[in-house]
C-alpha positions as a Markdown table, in Angstrom:
| # | Residue | x | y | z |
|---|---|---|---|---|
| 1 | Met | 105.3 | -14.7 | 25.9 |
| 2 | Ser | 103.9 | -17.9 | 24.7 |
| 3 | Glu | 102.2 | -18.7 | 21.5 |
| 4 | Asn | 98.9 | -19.0 | 23.3 |
| 5 | Asp | 99.2 | -15.6 | 24.7 |
| 6 | Val | 100.0 | -14.1 | 21.3 |
| 7 | Glu | 96.9 | -15.9 | 19.9 |
| 8 | Tyr | 94.8 | -14.6 | 22.7 |
| 9 | Trp | 95.9 | -11.0 | 22.2 |
| 10 | Lys | 95.5 | -11.2 | 18.4 |
| 11 | His | 92.0 | -12.6 | 18.9 |
| 12 | Lys | 91.2 | -9.8 | 21.4 |
| 13 | Tyr | 92.7 | -7.2 | 19.0 |
| 14 | Ala | 90.6 | -8.5 | 16.1 |
| 15 | Leu | 87.4 | -8.3 | 18.2 |
| 16 | Leu | 88.3 | -4.7 | 19.3 |
| 17 | Glu | 89.0 | -3.7 | 15.7 |
| 18 | Glu | 85.7 | -5.2 | 14.5 |
| 19 | Gln | 83.8 | -3.3 | 17.2 |
| 20 | Phe | 85.7 | -0.1 | 16.3 |
| 21 | Leu | 84.8 | -0.4 | 12.7 |
| 22 | Leu | 81.1 | -1.1 | 13.5 |
| 23 | Ser | 81.1 | 2.0 | 15.8 |
| 24 | Lys | 82.8 | 4.1 | 13.2 |
| 25 | Lys | 80.3 | 3.0 | 10.5 |
| 26 | Arg | 77.4 | 3.7 | 12.9 |
| 27 | Asn | 78.8 | 7.1 | 13.7 |
| 28 | Glu | 79.2 | 8.0 | 10.0 |
| 29 | Glu | 75.6 | 6.9 | 9.4 |
| 30 | Leu | 74.3 | 9.0 | 12.3 |
| 31 | Glu | 76.3 | 12.0 | 11.1 |
| 32 | Glu | 74.8 | 11.7 | 7.6 |
| 33 | Arg | 71.3 | 11.4 | 9.1 |
| 34 | Leu | 72.0 | 14.4 | 11.3 |
| 35 | Leu | 73.2 | 16.5 | 8.3 |
| 36 | Glu | 70.1 | 15.4 | 6.3 |
| 37 | Met | 67.9 | 16.4 | 9.2 |
| 38 | Ala | 69.6 | 19.7 | 9.6 |
| 39 | Glu | 69.2 | 20.5 | 5.8 |
| 40 | Lys | 65.6 | 19.4 | 5.9 |
| 41 | Ser | 64.8 | 21.5 | 8.9 |
| 42 | Ala | 66.6 | 24.5 | 7.2 |
| 43 | Thr | 64.5 | 24.1 | 4.1 |
| 44 | Glu | 61.3 | 23.6 | 6.1 |
| 45 | Glu | 62.2 | 26.8 | 8.1 |
| 46 | Ala | 62.6 | 28.8 | 4.9 |
| 47 | Ala | 59.3 | 27.4 | 3.6 |
| 48 | Leu | 57.5 | 28.3 | 6.8 |
| 49 | Arg | 59.0 | 31.8 | 6.8 |
| 50 | Glu | 57.7 | 32.3 | 3.2 |
| 51 | Glu | 54.3 | 31.0 | 4.3 |
| 52 | Ile | 54.3 | 33.3 | 7.3 |
| 53 | Ile | 55.1 | 36.3 | 5.0 |
| 54 | Glu | 52.3 | 35.2 | 2.6 |
| 55 | Leu | 49.8 | 34.8 | 5.4 |
| 56 | Cys | 50.8 | 38.3 | 6.8 |
| 57 | Lys | 50.1 | 39.8 | 3.4 |
| 58 | Lys | 46.7 | 38.0 | 3.2 |
| 59 | Leu | 45.9 | 39.2 | 6.7 |
| 60 | Thr | 46.8 | 42.8 | 5.8 |
| 61 | Thr | 44.6 | 42.6 | 2.7 |
| 62 | Ala | 41.8 | 41.1 | 4.7 |
| 63 | Glu | 42.1 | 43.8 | 7.4 |
| 64 | Glu | 42.0 | 46.5 | 4.6 |
| 65 | Lys | 38.8 | 44.8 | 3.2 |
| 66 | Val | 37.2 | 44.7 | 6.6 |
| 67 | Cys | 38.0 | 48.4 | 7.2 |
| 68 | Lys | 36.6 | 49.3 | 3.7 |
| 69 | Leu | 33.5 | 47.2 | 4.4 |
| 70 | Glu | 33.0 | 48.8 | 7.8 |
| 71 | Lys | 33.2 | 52.3 | 6.2 |
| 72 | Gln | 30.8 | 51.2 | 3.5 |
| 73 | Cys | 28.4 | 49.8 | 6.2 |
| 74 | Leu | 28.6 | 53.1 | 8.1 |
| 75 | Arg | 27.8 | 55.0 | 4.9 |
| 76 | Phe | 24.8 | 52.7 | 4.2 |
| 77 | Gln | 23.6 | 53.2 | 7.8 |
| 78 | Lys | 23.8 | 56.9 | 7.3 |
| 79 | Asp | 22.0 | 56.6 | 4.0 |
| 80 | Cys | 19.3 | 54.5 | 5.7 |
| 81 | Glu | 18.9 | 57.1 | 8.4 |
| 82 | Ala | 18.5 | 59.7 | 5.7 |
| 83 | Leu | 15.9 | 57.5 | 4.0 |
| 84 | Leu | 14.0 | 57.2 | 7.3 |
| 85 | His | 14.2 | 60.9 | 7.8 |
| 86 | Leu | 12.9 | 61.5 | 4.3 |
| 87 | Ala | 10.1 | 58.9 | 4.7 |
| 88 | Lys | 9.1 | 60.6 | 8.0 |
| 89 | Leu | 9.0 | 64.0 | 6.2 |
| 90 | Asn | 7.1 | 62.5 | 3.4 |
| 91 | Ser | 4.5 | 61.0 | 5.8 |
| 92 | Gln | 4.3 | 64.4 | 7.6 |
| 93 | Arg | 3.5 | 66.1 | 4.3 |
| 94 | Asn | 0.8 | 63.6 | 3.6 |
| 95 | Glu | -1.0 | 64.2 | 7.0 |
| 96 | Pro | -4.3 | 66.0 | 7.0 |
| 97 | Thr | -3.9 | 69.7 | 7.7 |
| 98 | Gly | -6.2 | 69.6 | 10.8 |
| 99 | Thr | -3.8 | 67.4 | 12.8 |
| 100 | Pro | -1.0 | 69.1 | 14.7 |
| 101 | Ser | 2.4 | 68.1 | 13.6 |
| 102 | Ser | 6.0 | 69.3 | 14.0 |
| 103 | Pro | 6.9 | 72.4 | 12.0 |
| 104 | Gln | 7.6 | 71.7 | 8.4 |
| 105 | Pro | 11.0 | 72.7 | 7.1 |
| 106 | Gln | 11.1 | 75.0 | 4.1 |
| 107 | Thr | 11.0 | 73.3 | 0.7 |
| 108 | Thr | 11.6 | 74.4 | -2.8 |
| 109 | Glu | 8.7 | 73.5 | -5.1 |
| 110 | Thr | 9.5 | 72.0 | -8.5 |
| 111 | Pro | 6.5 | 70.6 | -10.3 |
| 112 | Glu | 8.3 | 68.0 | -12.4 |
| 113 | Asp | 9.8 | 65.8 | -9.6 |
| 114 | Pro | 8.1 | 65.6 | -6.1 |
| 115 | Phe | 10.8 | 63.4 | -4.7 |
| 116 | Thr | 13.3 | 66.2 | -5.4 |
| 117 | Asn | 11.0 | 68.4 | -3.3 |
| 118 | Ile | 11.2 | 66.1 | -0.4 |
| 119 | Val | 15.0 | 65.8 | -0.6 |
| 120 | Ser | 15.6 | 69.4 | -1.2 |
| 121 | Ile | 14.5 | 70.2 | 2.3 |
| 122 | Gln | 17.2 | 72.3 | 3.9 |
| 123 | Thr | 18.4 | 69.6 | 6.3 |
| 124 | Lys | 22.0 | 69.3 | 7.3 |
| 125 | Ile | 23.2 | 65.8 | 6.3 |
| 126 | Phe | 26.6 | 64.1 | 6.9 |
| 127 | Asn | 29.9 | 65.9 | 6.6 |
| 128 | Gly | 28.3 | 69.3 | 7.0 |
| 129 | Thr | 26.9 | 69.5 | 3.5 |
| 130 | Trp | 23.4 | 70.4 | 2.4 |
| 131 | Ala | 21.4 | 67.8 | 0.4 |
| 132 | Lys | 19.7 | 69.7 | -2.4 |
| 133 | Asn | 18.8 | 66.8 | -4.7 |
| 134 | Tyr | 18.3 | 63.1 | -4.2 |
| 135 | Glu | 21.5 | 62.6 | -6.3 |
| 136 | Asp | 23.4 | 64.1 | -3.4 |
| 137 | Leu | 22.8 | 60.9 | -1.3 |
| 138 | Asp | 25.0 | 58.1 | -2.5 |
| 139 | Ile | 22.3 | 55.4 | -2.1 |
| 140 | Leu | 19.7 | 57.4 | -4.0 |
| 141 | Arg | 21.8 | 58.2 | -7.0 |
| 142 | Met | 20.2 | 55.2 | -8.8 |
| 143 | His | 16.6 | 56.1 | -9.7 |
| 144 | Glu | 15.5 | 52.7 | -8.4 |
| 145 | Gly | 16.7 | 50.6 | -5.5 |
| 146 | Phe | 16.0 | 48.6 | -2.4 |
| 147 | Ile | 17.7 | 48.8 | 1.0 |
| 148 | Tyr | 16.9 | 48.2 | 4.6 |
| 149 | Gly | 13.1 | 47.8 | 4.1 |
| 150 | Phe | 12.8 | 50.7 | 1.7 |
| 151 | Lys | 12.1 | 50.5 | -2.0 |
| 152 | Trp | 12.2 | 53.6 | -4.2 |
| 153 | Cys | 11.5 | 54.2 | -7.8 |
| 154 | Asp | 12.0 | 57.7 | -9.2 |
| 155 | Ser | 9.8 | 59.8 | -7.0 |
| 156 | Arg | 8.2 | 57.3 | -4.7 |
| 157 | Ile | 9.5 | 55.7 | -1.5 |
| 158 | Lys | 7.7 | 52.5 | -0.2 |
| 159 | Ile | 8.4 | 50.8 | 3.1 |
| 160 | Val | 8.4 | 47.1 | 2.5 |
């Protein structure tokens, strides 16, 4: 082998070695970036799992609130129906005696509170219990209130 051939091969070897080192450096950088991305995705995944758990808890709480509000709404609707019934009975009691009306249910007369007389009518209301006083109806426990177009104060009901 001649000296030119040796120089040629040395030069070729140096170029190959330089390309190898560049490729090795690029591979190391890519491996580091890949590891960083894997760690980042693992932490993001953990954070997302925690967020999902938190949102599931909030959803459960919201569903419980909705259920509670639906029950409360149903109770208020029943109370409103009871108020309508009572108002109808009250208006029937105030009709002149000459006009025919539906038969009046039996009432207990107490002179001190006429509203109690209206409510003490032996009418079966919710859950199979008998309402004897206006305190038996949740919505009427307060002696004054307003709901669904009815206003009451102690012994008077007004449709507003």
